[in-house]
Steps between C-alpha positions, in 0.01 A plus 500: 500500500791734570645443153158546339434826686847628414438431132172690525664802662786490248246505219333804651829688528606417143150571369494841665830591336408363155158666514653837574761467227265392222240758603769767479599385150164410345217638712265355760340238275822307436540358855158336467614317187816390677291384794279294270807342339642402839162360602493278191852384579400416857200302374726295274740427785223396740367253243843334502496451878437137591321408820344184642124488471311473827164328506262691725219285630299789641336777303568858598183690583439847636427343838835319497685815400333680791600224740861516384497879538387479865732217603691621810838427340404686181368797696819515707739482204294729277421742782865549595600544136207737447644729767839494331351574158302792638813648658711443188256619236369790703850629569681418175237616254311767689667651804871479415479667154282779640728544800813498282357762266383722782793478739802430278383646168524177303475540124317254274829327429572480872162336560581245232827427677310467826286218361797334330700487824207336676457230237873428477511455877198271465685285245782445748275437800271251329801282421622539858153425636467180301850388600438578868157333507655172386752514784341670800129461418257751359402690814837672545532657151131594508545679833822661376318639198222647712758648738680670210169651391428613856842661530453693176154622605635629830818662366391660172327806654830586672689550174498775242829414333468352151747216560327395821164491324659280234626278782150477649366395161763228487407379849131489405575299188735268688241433770223436254719263298561286806126490571398428141711187452437359847128558526443362150667178614281497811188548291587193297546296819164579657323227304622197306406321181290628213358792698833679531421713196172606661681581823750713308213681329351581840841615625543730200152643558616610846812642334290703254287625789816629668606679182171688514486572874860616549490813282143575612592495869826687450331764285217560747737535794727727294207720404384559857798437730819582308808325368642345815171357624432340162824302526431420865157363410667258260750415775208392719382275218846344475495433875168317462656288225794417728268392782301275268819346358635437849197348666238394242687326218538129593837326502402253228479787251837652587723200564800419282436309180698176484440427130737661253363585157673371190425618146189327370434316826170516683494583870242330711318760713538461874837319493656695783702428807 
């Protein structure tokens, strides 16, 4: 999961750069054509991926999806990650750019650099998170990611220097990268067998909900209570995520995986020590 998340973040960074370059040379329509070409290429590659077929003896109904969504383990994993997503997305894409523009006079190019630094840090941390989860379990890197987010939320209002704001963006991206890889792996471990895809769909629904709530909450607090309090409100959310990760996520979801993946080999869910 760490490698997969790193590849995703790397694609975002490269795509941002390519999009800007081709838009500069040929106008705003050209990046859409490039995006379509890359999408076709991705579709071709995914067709070439071989995987073992799993026979599912139970049919997935709306009732079953609901039951999976309210499973205690799913609620714990998704709830903790939801808090991290709200803190990350609310800060990185709403509060931090506004704060940087207002306090440090960031230009448009500077704001682009701000996002790039965050995603590059995320590429590094997702690899680290996946590596660490296989050796110390998933709870530690997940908690570390949430703690990095908490630290950035608490410290950012203290800085007006451009380099320190860049550093805060890097810390936010690094913390989120740790969370992304680790919680994705947890989401896959909540349930076994043919319903894993459904469980991942439920997990991603919580993720999408966090993408919506984070900027909304940060923007409302910013509107009425100012810059510092908006970051502190997201810090409170990160604390809630830490508490859930510490006390609500069961050990069976976070323990070290004993099965090592080999190219083309299937991994039996639940083979853990």
